[in-house]
C-alpha positions in Angstrom: 72.6 34.4 64.4 69.0 33.1 64.8 68.0 31.8 68.2 65.5 29.5 66.5 67.0 26.0 66.0 65.9 23.6 63.2 63.2 21.3 64.5 64.0 17.6 64.2 61.2 15.9 66.1 58.2 18.1 66.9 54.8 16.5 66.6 52.3 19.3 65.8 48.6 18.4 65.5 46.2 19.7 62.9 44.4 21.8 65.5 47.7 23.3 66.8 48.7 24.4 63.3 45.3 26.0 62.6 45.3 27.9 65.9 48.8 29.4 65.5 49.0 33.2 65.5 51.4 35.0 63.1 54.4 35.0 65.5 53.9 31.3 66.3 53.6 30.4 62.6 56.7 32.5 61.9 58.7 30.5 64.4 57.3 27.3 63.1 58.3 28.1 59.5 61.8 29.1 60.5 62.3 26.1 62.7 61.2 23.8 59.8 63.4 25.6 57.3 60.7 27.0 55.0 61.9 30.6 55.6 65.0 32.0 57.2 66.0 35.1 59.2 69.7 34.6 58.2 71.0 35.1 54.7 74.6 35.1 53.5 75.4 37.2 50.5 76.5 34.9 47.6 79.0 37.5 46.4 80.9 38.5 49.5 79.6 35.9 52.0 78.7 38.6 54.5 75.3 38.7 56.3 72.5 40.4 54.5 70.0 42.7 56.1 66.3 42.5 55.6 64.4 45.5 54.3 60.8 46.5 53.7 60.4 48.1 50.3 57.5 50.2 51.5 59.6 51.8 54.3 62.1 54.4 53.2 63.9 54.7 56.5 64.1 51.2 58.2 64.5 50.8 61.9 68.0 49.6 62.3 67.4 48.6 65.9 65.2 45.7 64.8 66.5 42.3 64.1 65.8 40.4 60.8 63.4 38.2 62.7 61.4 41.1 64.0 61.2 42.6 60.5 59.7 39.4 59.0 55.9 39.7 58.3 54.1 36.8 56.8 51.6 39.2 55.1 54.3 41.4 53.5 55.3 40.2 50.0 57.7 43.2 49.6 60.5 42.1 51.9 63.9 41.7 50.4 67.5 40.8 51.4 70.2 43.4 50.6 74.0 43.5 51.1 75.7 46.9 51.0 79.1 45.9 52.4 82.1 47.8 51.1 85.7 46.8 50.7 88.9 48.1 49.2 90.3 46.5 46.0 93.7 47.2 44.6 93.5 49.0 41.2 96.2 49.9 38.7 97.5 52.9 40.7 95.6 52.9 43.9 93.0 51.1 46.0 89.3 51.6 45.1 86.4 51.4 47.5 83.7 49.2 46.0 80.2 48.3 47.2 78.3 45.1 47.1 74.7 45.8 45.9 73.3 42.3 46.1 69.5 42.2 46.4 67.0 39.4 46.4 63.4 38.9 47.4 62.9 37.4 50.9 60.4 34.9 49.3 62.7 33.9 46.5 63.3 30.1 46.2 60.8 29.4 49.0 57.7 27.3 48.7 55.6 30.5 48.8 57.4 32.3 45.9 55.1 34.1 43.4 52.0 32.9 45.1 48.9 35.1 45.5 47.6 33.0 48.4 48.3 33.9 52.0 51.0 32.0 53.9 48.4 30.9 56.4 46.2 29.4 53.6 49.2 27.6 52.1 50.3 26.0 55.4 46.7 24.9 56.1 46.4 23.5 52.6 49.6 21.4 53.1 48.2 20.0 56.4 44.8 19.1 54.9 46.4 17.6 51.8 48.8 15.3 53.7 46.2 14.2 56.3 43.1 13.6 54.2 42.2 10.6 52.1 41.7 10.4 48.4 39.9 11.8 46.4 41.3 15.2 47.6 40.6 17.7 45.0 36.9 18.2 45.7 37.5 18.2 49.5 40.2 20.8 49.3 38.2 23.0 46.9 35.2 22.9 49.2 37.3 23.5 52.4 39.3 26.5 51.1 37.1 27.9 48.4 39.9 28.1 45.8 39.3 27.6 42.1 39.8 24.1 40.8 42.8 25.2 38.8 44.4 26.6 42.0 43.8 23.4 43.9 45.2 21.2 41.2 48.3 23.5 40.9 49.0 23.2 44.6 48.3 19.4 44.6 50.9 19.1 41.9 53.4 21.2 43.9 52.9 18.8 46.8 53.3 15.8 44.5 56.6 17.2 43.4 57.8 17.3 47.0 56.7 13.7 47.6 58.3 12.5 44.3 61.6 14.2 45.4 61.3 12.3 48.8 60.4 9.1 47.0 63.4 9.3 44.6 65.8 9.8 47.6 64.3 7.0 49.6 63.9 4.5 46.7 67.7 4.7 46.2 68.2 3.0 49.6 68.5 -0.8 49.5 66.4 -3.1 51.6 67.1 -6.6 52.8 70.5 -8.1 53.6 72.0 -11.2 55.3 69.3 -13.3 57.0 66.4 -11.0 56.0 63.4 -11.9 53.9 62.0 -9.6 51.1 58.7 -10.3 49.3 58.7 -9.3 45.6 55.7 -9.1 43.3 54.2 -7.2 40.4 50.8 -5.7 39.9 48.9 -3.5 37.5 47.4 -0.3 38.8 44.4 1.4 37.3 43.2 0.9 33.7 39.7 0.8 32.3 37.9 -2.5 32.9 35.2 -4.0 30.6 33.5 -7.3 31.2 36.1 -8.1 33.9 39.1 -7.5 31.6 41.3 -4.5 31.4 40.9 -2.8 28.0 43.6 -0.2 28.0 45.6 2.0 30.3 47.0 1.3 33.7 50.6 1.0 35.0 52.6 -2.1 35.8 54.7 -1.9 38.9 57.2 -4.1 40.8 57.2 -3.8 44.5 59.1 -5.3 47.4 58.7 -5.3 51.2 61.2 -6.4 53.9 59.2 -8.5 56.4 61.1 -7.5 59.5 61.2 -3.7 59.1 58.3 -3.2 56.6 60.6 -1.1 54.5 59.4 -1.2 50.9 59.7 0.0 47.3 57.3 0.3 44.4 58.7 1.1 41.0 56.7 1.7 37.8 58.0 -0.4 34.8 57.4 -0.1 31.1 58.4 -3.6 30.1 57.8 -6.9 32.0 60.9 -8.9 31.2 63.7 -10.6 33.0 66.3 -7.9 32.3 64.1 -5.3 33.9 63.4 -7.5 36.9 67.1 -8.3 37.5 68.1 -4.6 37.1 65.5 -3.6 39.7 66.4 -6.4 42.1 70.1 -5.5 42.0 69.3 -1.8 42.6 66.9 -2.2 45.5 67.7 -5.4 47.3 71.0 -6.1 49.1 73.0 -9.3 48.4 72.3 -12.2 50.8 68.6 -11.5 51.0 66.1 -14.4 51.0 63.6 -13.4 48.3 60.0 -14.7 48.2 58.3 -14.1 44.9 55.6 -15.2 42.4 56.0 -17.5 39.5 55.4 -14.9 36.8 54.2 -16.2 33.4 55.9 -13.3 31.6 59.4 -14.9 31.9 60.6 -17.6 29.5 63.1 -19.3 31.9 62.2 -20.4 35.5 62.3 -17.4 37.8 64.4 -19.2 40.4 67.3 -19.4 37.8 67.1 -15.6 37.5 67.4 -15.0 41.2 69.9 -17.7 41.9 72.2 -16.0 39.3 72.5 -13.1 41.8 75.2 -13.7 44.3 73.8 -14.6 47.8 70.1 -14.3 46.8 67.5 -17.0 46.8 64.0 -17.4 45.4 61.3 -19.3 47.2 58.5 -19.6 44.6 54.8 -19.2 45.3 52.1 -19.7 42.7 48.8 -18.0 43.6 46.9 -20.0 41.1 47.5 -23.0 43.3 47.6 -21.6 46.8 48.3 -18.2 48.5 50.9 -20.0 50.7 53.3 -22.5 49.2 52.5 -25.8 50.9 56.1 -27.1 50.5 58.0 -24.1 51.7 55.3 -22.1 53.6 56.3 -19.1 51.4 53.9 -16.3 50.6 53.7 -12.7 49.3 50.7 -11.6 51.3 52.4 -8.5 52.7 53.3 -6.9 49.3 50.0 -8.0 47.8 48.2 -6.3 50.7 50.1 -3.1 50.0 49.1 -3.2 46.4 45.4 -3.5 47.4 45.7 -0.5 49.6 47.5 1.5 46.9 44.8 0.7 44.3 42.1 2.1 46.6 43.9 5.4 46.6 44.0 5.7 42.8 41.0 7.2 40.9 39.3 5.0 38.4 39.6 7.5 35.5 42.3 7.3 32.9 45.6 8.5 34.2 49.1 9.1 32.7 52.3 7.5 33.9 53.2 10.7 35.8 49.9 10.5 37.7 50.7 6.9 38.8 54.1 8.0 40.0 52.5 10.8 42.1 50.0 8.4 43.7 52.8 5.9 44.4 55.0 8.5 46.1 52.1 9.8 48.2 51.2 6.2 49.3 54.8 5.4 50.3 55.1 8.7 52.2 51.9 8.1 54.2 52.9 4.5 54.9 56.3 5.6 56.1 54.7 8.1 58.5 51.5 6.5 59.7 51.3 8.8 62.7 49.6 12.1 61.6 51.7 14.3 63.9 55.0 12.8 62.5 53.6 13.1 59.0 52.9 16.8 59.4 56.3 17.5 60.8 58.1 15.5 58.1 56.2 17.0 55.1 57.4 20.5 56.1 60.9 19.3 56.5 60.7 17.7 53.0 59.4 21.0 51.5 62.3 22.8 53.0 64.7 20.4 51.4 63.2 21.0 47.9 62.6 24.7 48.4 65.6 25.8 50.4 65.2 29.6 51.2 69.0 30.0 51.6 69.7 28.8 48.1 70.4 31.9 46.0 71.1 31.0 42.4 71.9 34.5 41.2 75.7 34.6 41.3 76.3 37.7 39.2 78.9 40.2 40.4 77.0 43.1 42.0 80.2 45.0 43.0 80.2 48.4 41.3 82.0 51.7 41.7 
């Protein structure tokens, strides 16, 4: 068994990550679940041993941890356990010949970059402000294609985190949630958007600041109600705009939901409703911050989802040390090194 436990609350700084030597970086990666020194054979459930393809006679006195080298891409797991199986007439001795690359299913699989460069790239990506592509290209000296590929890998991790967290409801009895809509991006001519952009619906819980932002294709009551039921708990006091896109009064839509209530605010009249003191300034402020992070050029729907996921992650972890720790934990969730998909039967005579 490994003596290195999974890290749950470390707070590494950028400087600490950059100054790590190979052994320190190896412990960091194992403790955050990006690599492992323990592997169970998917066929016989026995412990696998780590081998170096370039060494014909491995040192069996070394532990798997000692064999790990971050610069060696030719490491592999192997199981050679034997067992007796009853045949037609007598028992047969069979051998498990399971084999898998040490780097398979990890965040570093099939990459030509060094492990150190990838780790530093992740840290710079998650701590720097947009636009990032030029900054990362200048900092690391990678080709633009390489930088874009790794930025996309990071966005996949953030989208995975966003999908899991957007499924959690906010609000509840006695809590207030602000709900509003906004259009992100799009080319603007003479003060009016000509084409492009992405409409989103967002909500924020005033007490905890938990929030959601969901891209939408159609702005209608059915879409609105579906999102509200999915993201906001019953009994929540909802503060929202009077949207012109709905035929019936918005309060009728919200009051049809059990335990929920709408307090309308019309920004064309006042930012704060004079009668009820209701406003949606918190969610509107978040929309403004999000728009600053999005490039002005034409983007696809996928691009907007990426920027939304990144914005929500950074907002959820405002402390840089917490953010660095969490991004590596999220990478390990999506790229689990212990997940071996090859379930073929490797037992042979």
